[in-house]
N, C-alpha and C positions, 0 to 999 in steps of 0.2 A: 534431542541431540544436545549434549552438554556444552559444546563449544560454539553453538549457533547464537549469534547476537539476538536475532528475533525470538528464538526460543527463550532466551534469558529475559527479554522484555515481557513475553507472555507469562513467564513464571514469576515476574515481579522481582527478579534479582538484579535487574538494571532498570533504573527509573526512566519513565517516558511520560510525556504529556498526553494522556488518553483522551480521545475524542468520542469513541464508541466501542462497545464490546457486547457480544452475546455469546452463546454457547459454541459458536463456530469460528468466530473471527475476533480480532482486536484491531483497533485503528488508533493511530497516534501521530503526532506532529513529527515531521522529518527534522533531524538535528542540523542538517545542512540544506535548508530550503533553497530552491531555484526559482520560486515564485512566491508572491505574498501569501498565498495559501498553498501549503504543500504537506499532505498527509500520506501515510502509508497504511494500507490495509493488509493484514497477514492472517492466514489461517492459524488457529490455535495449535493444530498438530503440525509437525514438521513435514513439509513438502518441499523438495529441493528446488523446484522450478516449474515452469509452465508445462514442460513435457512430462512431468511426474504427476500432474494434477488431474483429477477427475472432473467431469462436467459438473457434478454436484459441488465440488470444492470451488470451482470457478463461479458458480452461481451464487454461493454464499459471499465470496469476495466481492463480486461485482454489485450485488444488492447492497452490501455494506458501503461500498465506495459511492454509490448513488446517494445513500442516506447521508454520508459524511459531506458530500458536495452540497447537498441541500442545507444541512446544518451550518455549513460555513458560508451560506448565502451565495453560492456560485451558480445555482440553478437558473437564474435569470440571464446572467451575462455569459455563461458557458464555462466549461472546464474540460480538462483532458485527463483521460485515464491511460496509464502506461504500465505495461508489464514487459520487463526486459528478460530475455532468456539467454543465458550464457555470457561469457566474457566479452565477445565481440559486440554484443548488444548493450553492454554497460552494466550487466548484473554483477554486483560486488558482494552481496550477501546472498548466499545460496539457500534461501528459504523463500518460497513463492511470496511475492508481494506486488501490490498494485499501488502505483503513485496516483494521487489525486492532486492535480495542479490547476490553479486558477488565480483570480484576483488581478490579472492583467492580460493584455492581448498576448497570445502565444504564437510564435512564428511557425511557419511550415515551409519547407520540410524541417523536421527537428534535428538534425545534426549529422 
């Protein structure tokens, strides 16, 4: 998709601080972090959201999110993985993405 922000990051036409990448996903720091550690993991191919994703795509995204959390040193203290689906859930970029949040105590319920 030519107007998708995350597709542009995947294509390297918009810069991002990369944390991890493989043939299926790319992970980068969020430009508006809500926690000391805040990364996004997105599939390389455009998938509009959770309802459009296959189990295989979710598997690649979640495996990468786990690796990113470990690489950020969050595996001992804990971290949160968040996938928002649709405007009412707070999805603002309509390309499937998983937030990796940590580095501080996170409140529950979230919002």
